[in-house]
C-alpha positions in Angstrom: -45.3 17.2 -11.5 -43.7 14.6 -9.4 -45.7 12.2 -7.3 -44.6 12.9 -3.7 -46.0 11.1 -0.7 -45.4 12.2 2.8 -44.5 9.5 5.2 -45.3 9.7 8.9 -41.7 10.2 9.7 -41.3 13.2 7.3 -44.4 14.8 8.9 -43.1 14.2 12.4 -39.7 15.7 11.5 -41.3 18.8 10.0 -43.5 19.3 13.1 -40.6 18.7 15.4 -38.4 21.3 13.5 -41.1 23.9 13.6 -42.1 23.3 17.2 -38.6 23.3 18.7 -37.0 25.6 16.1 -34.1 23.2 15.3 -31.9 23.3 12.2 -31.6 20.1 10.3 -27.9 19.8 10.8 -28.2 19.9 14.6 -30.4 16.9 15.1 -30.0 14.6 12.2 -27.3 13.4 9.8 -27.9 13.2 6.1 -28.4 9.6 4.9 -28.5 8.4 1.3 -28.4 5.1 -0.7 -26.5 5.1 -4.0 -25.9 2.6 -6.8 -22.5 3.5 -8.2 -21.8 2.3 -11.7 -18.2 1.1 -12.1 -18.3 0.5 -15.9 -15.6 3.2 -16.4 -13.2 1.0 -14.5 -13.4 -1.6 -17.3 -12.1 1.0 -19.9 -8.6 0.7 -18.4 -6.2 -2.2 -18.7 -6.8 -5.3 -16.7 -4.3 -4.7 -13.9 -5.6 -1.3 -12.9 -9.3 -1.9 -12.8 -10.0 -2.4 -9.1 -7.7 0.5 -8.1 -9.6 2.7 -10.5 -12.9 1.4 -9.2 -12.1 2.6 -5.7 -11.2 6.0 -7.2 -14.5 6.1 -9.0 -16.4 5.4 -5.8 -14.5 8.3 -4.0 -15.1 10.7 -6.9 -18.8 9.8 -7.0 -19.2 10.5 -3.3 -17.4 13.8 -3.5 -19.6 14.9 -6.4 -22.9 13.9 -4.8 -22.3 14.6 -1.1 -20.6 18.0 -1.8 -17.6 17.4 0.5 -13.9 16.4 0.2 -13.7 14.5 3.4 -14.8 10.9 2.5 -14.3 7.8 4.7 -14.9 4.7 2.6 -15.7 1.6 4.6 -13.9 -1.7 4.7 -16.8 -3.6 3.2 -16.8 -1.5 0.0 -13.1 -2.0 -0.4 -13.4 -5.8 0.1 -16.3 -6.1 -2.3 -14.3 -4.2 -5.0 -11.2 -6.4 -4.5 -13.1 -9.6 -3.9 -12.6 -11.1 -7.3 -9.1 -9.6 -7.8 -7.6 -6.6 -9.5 -8.9 -7.4 -13.0 -12.5 -8.1 -12.2 -14.2 -5.5 -10.0 -18.0 -5.6 -9.8 -20.0 -3.7 -12.5 -21.9 -1.7 -9.8 -22.0 -1.2 -6.1 -24.9 -0.3 -3.8 -23.8 1.7 -0.8 -25.3 3.4 2.2 -23.9 6.9 3.0 -24.1 9.1 6.1 -22.9 12.7 6.2 -22.1 14.2 9.6 -20.4 17.6 10.0 -18.8 17.6 6.5 -17.5 14.1 6.9 -19.0 11.3 4.8 -19.0 7.7 6.0 -20.0 4.9 3.6 -20.5 1.1 3.8 -22.1 -1.5 1.6 -25.9 -1.5 1.8 -27.0 -3.7 4.7 -23.8 -3.1 6.8 -24.0 -0.8 9.8 -22.0 2.4 9.6 -20.0 3.1 12.7 -19.4 6.8 13.1 -17.0 8.0 15.7 -18.2 10.0 18.6 -17.2 13.7 19.2 -14.9 12.6 22.0 -13.1 10.1 19.7 -12.7 12.9 17.0 -11.2 15.3 19.6 -8.8 12.6 20.8 -7.6 11.9 17.3 -7.1 15.6 16.7 -5.1 15.9 19.9 -3.0 12.9 18.9 -2.3 14.5 15.5 -1.2 17.7 17.2 1.1 15.8 19.5 2.6 13.9 16.6 3.2 17.1 14.7 4.9 18.6 17.8 7.1 15.5 18.2 8.1 15.7 14.5 9.1 19.4 14.9 11.1 18.6 18.0 12.9 15.7 16.2 13.7 18.0 13.3 15.2 20.6 15.6 17.3 17.9 17.3 18.4 16.6 13.9 19.6 20.1 13.0 21.5 20.4 16.2 23.0 16.9 15.7 24.0 17.8 12.1 25.8 20.9 13.3 27.5 18.9 16.0 28.4 16.1 13.5 29.9 18.7 11.2 32.1 20.0 13.9 33.1 16.5 14.9 33.9 15.7 11.2 36.1 18.7 11.0 37.9 17.6 14.1 38.3 14.1 12.7 39.5 15.6 9.4 42.2 17.5 11.2 43.2 14.3 13.1 43.4 12.4 9.8 45.7 15.1 8.4 48.2 14.7 11.2 51.1 12.2 10.7 50.4 8.7 11.9 51.1 8.0 15.6 50.9 11.7 16.6 48.1 13.4 18.4 46.9 16.8 17.0 48.7 18.6 19.8 52.0 16.9 19.0 51.5 17.6 15.3 51.0 21.3 16.0 54.2 21.4 18.2 56.3 19.8 15.4 55.2 22.2 12.7 57.1 25.2 14.2 60.3 23.0 14.4 60.0 22.2 10.7 59.6 25.9 9.9 62.8 26.7 12.0 64.7 24.0 10.1 63.6 25.4 6.8 64.7 28.9 7.9 68.1 27.7 8.9 68.6 25.8 5.6 67.7 29.0 3.7 70.3 31.0 5.6 73.0 28.5 4.7 72.1 28.7 1.1 
């Protein structure tokens, strides 16, 4: 059996949850500290180690925090790339917070700045606006391409006409040529 000691904070949280009937996800984010071994990164060739180390950190967090939405902090990235691409650290100690299926992580000892709900809503609105702009731009491009095709056809007709004549003059001359051809056929 495991040796388990209750801290005053754990007891307070249990009493608080029972007294006010609050779910754990409503009042508190899940916090953990991990030591992530990066020895697998050294199995690859030299010029891919740091890149692979950051992938290992992400995969580790996905596996242990049970979510796909991972935000790796700047400090972790800097510590991995500190000595260059060929010499990442052998292990990394990180502090992780999980809030509403989003995991935020930083090196141990560095404060994690999680965005407020208002910031998250603003970002979602910006994404929606950006998607709408892209859709509108695509529609305009389709319209422009159709107009461009029409203009190219007109330009192509202009290029087919003899030099120095407008398309209207060229169309007027064509019937004359056909009349001449008919007269020459009658003579023959």
